[in-house]
C-alpha positions in Angstrom: 3.9 -2.7 3.6 2.4 -1.8 6.2 -1.1 -1.4 6.1 -4.2 -0.3 3.6 -3.1 2.7 4.0 -0.2 2.9 2.8 -1.3 3.8 -0.8 -2.2 6.6 -1.3 -1.5 7.6 2.0 2.2 8.0 1.7 1.5 10.0 -1.8 -0.8 12.3 -0.4 1.5 13.6 2.3 4.7 13.8 0.7 3.6 15.0 -3.2 2.4 18.2 -4.2 -1.3 18.4 -5.1 0.0 18.4 -8.7 1.2 15.6 -9.1 -2.2 14.1 -7.5 -4.4 13.9 -10.7 -5.5 11.0 -12.6 -3.3 11.8 -16.0 0.2 12.5 -13.5 -0.8 9.4 -10.7 1.1 6.4 -10.3 -0.5 3.1 -11.3 -0.5 0.7 -8.5 -1.8 -3.0 -8.0 -4.3 -4.0 -5.4 -6.5 -7.2 -4.4 -9.0 -8.5 -6.5 -11.2 -8.8 -3.6 -10.9 -5.0 -2.5 -11.6 -3.7 -5.7 -14.8 -6.0 -6.5 -15.9 -5.2 -2.5 -18.9 -2.7 -3.7 -19.2 -4.2 -7.6 -19.6 -1.5 -10.6 -19.0 1.6 -8.2 -15.7 0.5 -6.3 -14.3 -1.2 -9.7 -15.0 2.8 -11.0 -13.7 4.3 -8.4 -10.3 2.1 -8.2 -9.9 2.2 -12.2 -10.2 6.4 -11.9 -7.5 6.1 -8.9 -5.1 4.1 -11.8 -5.0 0.6 -9.5 -5.5 -2.5 -11.1 -6.7 -5.3 -9.4 -4.3 -8.7 -8.7 -6.0 -12.3 -7.7 -3.9 -13.9 -4.8 -2.5 -17.4 -5.9 -2.8 -16.8 -9.4 -0.9 -19.9 -10.5 0.6 -17.9 -13.0 2.6 -16.0 -10.8 5.3 -14.1 -12.7 3.5 -14.8 -15.9 0.1 -13.5 -15.0 -1.8 -10.7 -16.8 -1.9 -8.2 -13.9 1.6 -8.3 -13.9 1.9 -8.0 -17.6 -0.3 -4.8 -17.9 1.3 -3.3 -15.3 4.5 -3.9 -17.4 3.0 -2.9 -20.7 2.3 0.5 -18.2 5.7 1.4 -17.1 7.2 0.3 -20.1 4.3 2.5 -22.5 3.2 -0.3 -24.5 -0.7 0.0 -23.1 -2.9 1.3 -25.4 -3.7 4.6 -23.1 -0.4 5.3 -22.9 0.1 7.9 -25.9 3.0 8.1 -28.0 5.0 5.8 -25.7 4.7 7.9 -22.4 6.0 5.7 -19.8 3.7 5.4 -16.8 5.1 5.6 -13.1 3.8 2.5 -11.1 4.2 1.9 -7.5 4.7 -1.7 -6.4 5.2 -3.1 -2.6 7.8 -5.5 -3.5 7.0 -7.5 -0.3 3.7 -8.7 -2.0 2.0 -8.6 1.5 1.9 -6.6 4.6 4.1 -7.0 7.4 3.6 -5.0 10.3 6.0 -4.3 13.4 5.1 -7.2 15.5 6.4 -9.5 13.3 10.3 -8.3 13.7 10.2 -6.3 16.6 10.0 -9.3 19.3 12.8 -11.2 16.8 14.8 -8.3 17.3 14.5 -7.9 12.7 14.8 -4.7 10.4 11.0 -3.9 9.6 11.1 -5.5 6.1 10.2 -8.6 4.7 11.1 -11.3 2.0 11.2 -9.6 -1.3 8.8 -11.5 -3.9 9.6 -11.9 -7.6 7.5 -9.2 -8.9 9.5 -6.4 -9.2 12.6 -7.6 -10.0 10.7 -9.3 -13.6 9.5 -6.2 -14.3 13.2 -4.5 -14.2 14.3 -7.6 -16.0 12.0 -6.9 -18.7 12.4 -3.4 -18.8 15.3 -1.2 -20.3 17.8 -0.6 -17.8 18.9 2.9 -19.3 15.5 4.2 -19.3 14.0 2.8 -16.2 14.4 5.0 -13.1 14.2 2.7 -9.8 13.4 4.6 -6.6 13.9 2.7 -3.2 10.8 4.1 -0.6 10.5 2.9 3.1 8.4 4.4 4.9 7.4 4.1 8.9 4.2 4.4 11.3 1.6 3.4 8.9 0.7 0.4 11.0 -0.9 2.6 13.9 -3.3 4.1 11.2 -4.5 1.0 10.6 -3.0 -1.5 12.7 -3.4 -5.5 13.0 -4.3 -8.1 15.5 -2.0 -11.0 15.4 -3.4 -14.0 15.2 -3.6 -16.4 18.4 -0.2 -17.7 19.4 1.5 -15.5 16.5 4.0 -14.7 19.0 5.8 -17.5 21.1 8.9 -18.6 23.1 11.4 -21.3 22.0 13.0 -24.0 25.1 16.0 -22.1 23.8 14.8 -18.7 24.8 14.4 -17.6 20.8 11.4 -15.9 19.7 9.3 -17.5 16.9 6.5 -15.9 15.0 3.9 -17.2 13.1 3.8 -16.0 9.2 -0.1 -16.5 9.7 -1.6 -13.1 8.4 -3.2 -10.8 11.1 -6.8 -8.9 11.0 -7.6 -5.5 10.6 -10.7 -5.3 12.4 -11.7 -1.5 12.5 -11.3 -0.5 8.8 -11.4 3.8 10.4 -8.3 5.5 9.9 -6.5 6.2 13.2 -5.5 10.1 13.1 -2.3 11.8 14.7 -0.1 9.4 14.1 3.5 10.4 13.5 4.4 8.6 10.3 7.8 9.0 8.1 9.0 8.1 4.6 12.4 7.7 3.4 13.0 8.4 -0.2 17.0 6.3 -1.3 19.1 7.3 -4.7 17.9 5.5 -7.7 19.6 2.1 -8.3 21.0 1.3 -11.1 20.6 -2.4 -12.7 22.6 -1.6 -15.8 25.6 -4.2 -14.8 23.3 -6.6 -14.7 23.4 -7.9 -18.2 20.2 -7.1 -18.8 19.5 -6.7 -22.5 18.9 -3.2 -24.3 14.9 -3.1 -23.9 14.6 -5.8 -21.3 13.9 -9.2 -21.8 10.8 -10.5 -22.6 8.0 -10.3 -20.5 6.3 -13.4 -22.4 8.9 -15.6 -21.3 10.5 -17.0 -18.4 13.7 -15.0 -16.6 16.2 -16.9 -14.8 15.6 -16.7 -11.2 19.3 -16.3 -10.1 18.8 -13.0 -12.4 15.8 -11.9 -10.0 17.7 -13.1 -6.9 20.9 -10.8 -8.0 17.9 -7.4 -8.6 15.8 -8.8 -5.4 19.3 -8.7 -3.0 20.0 -4.9 -4.9 16.5 -3.9 -4.0 16.6 -5.7 0.0 19.8 -4.1 0.1 18.6 -0.2 -0.4 15.8 -0.8 1.1 18.0 -2.1 4.4 19.6 1.5 4.0 16.2 3.0 4.5 15.4 0.9 7.1 18.1 1.7 9.3 17.3 5.5 8.8 14.0 4.8 10.2 15.0 2.8 13.2 17.5 5.8 13.9 14.1 8.2 14.0 12.3 5.5 16.1 15.0 5.6 19.0 13.8 9.5 19.2 10.2 9.1 18.5 8.7 6.9 20.7 5.5 7.2 18.9 6.8 5.3 16.2 
C-alpha cells in the first residue's frame, strides 16, 4: 500500500472500462476520516464508488462490523447481493501506507508486515470458491509522495540503519503526472490444504491465530515473489 492513490489508481490503469462500473467494480475499505471528510457529499461519492468506511484503532479488531460487512459482500450474504452473487473485494493486506523510504535505506523488500484482516476473510470463506489473487504495484508513491517524519531514518553505532515506525505525511494531495507505475499480478493462491471448513469458519467466532499466521505466511511469500519482479524492473527503470 504505497499511497492514497493506489485504489482506484491501479484499476483505472489496468482494467477495461466495462469493469469500472458500479455493478462490477471492486468493494474496498477506506479510512473513515476521509469517507466523512465532506459530510454527505463525500459519503455519497465514496458509497457510489463501493468504498466502505473503516474506523482506525477500533478495539474490536477482527470482529469489527466493517470487516464483517466486507466478509458478507465477499460471500454473497449482503442485502444488495442478488441471488447470492459474491462481490470482488480488494484489501490492502499491510493495513497502512508504507512508502519506500521505510525499506530502501535498510536494503529491505518494499513489503511490510501483513495484518490479520485479509487472513480472517480467507479463513471465514469457502476455500474452494474463494479466489485469492496477489497483486503488487510499484511507483504510485511518486504520484502522492509522503514526507518522512523528522529523524525517521538514522544510523546506529554499528553502521546499521534504523527507520522509525511513525507514519509519514502527505502534504500535497494533487497527484503528480508522468510517473512510471508497474502492476504485477500473481497466480491465485490455494488455501484448500489449510484445514478450513467447506464453508469457512464462522466470522462471528474468533479464529485461531496460528491458522491466521499460516495464511499470512503464504500471502507474504506470494507477494514477495512479485516484489522481486518489481525489484528487477527497478534496475532497468530509474524512475521507480
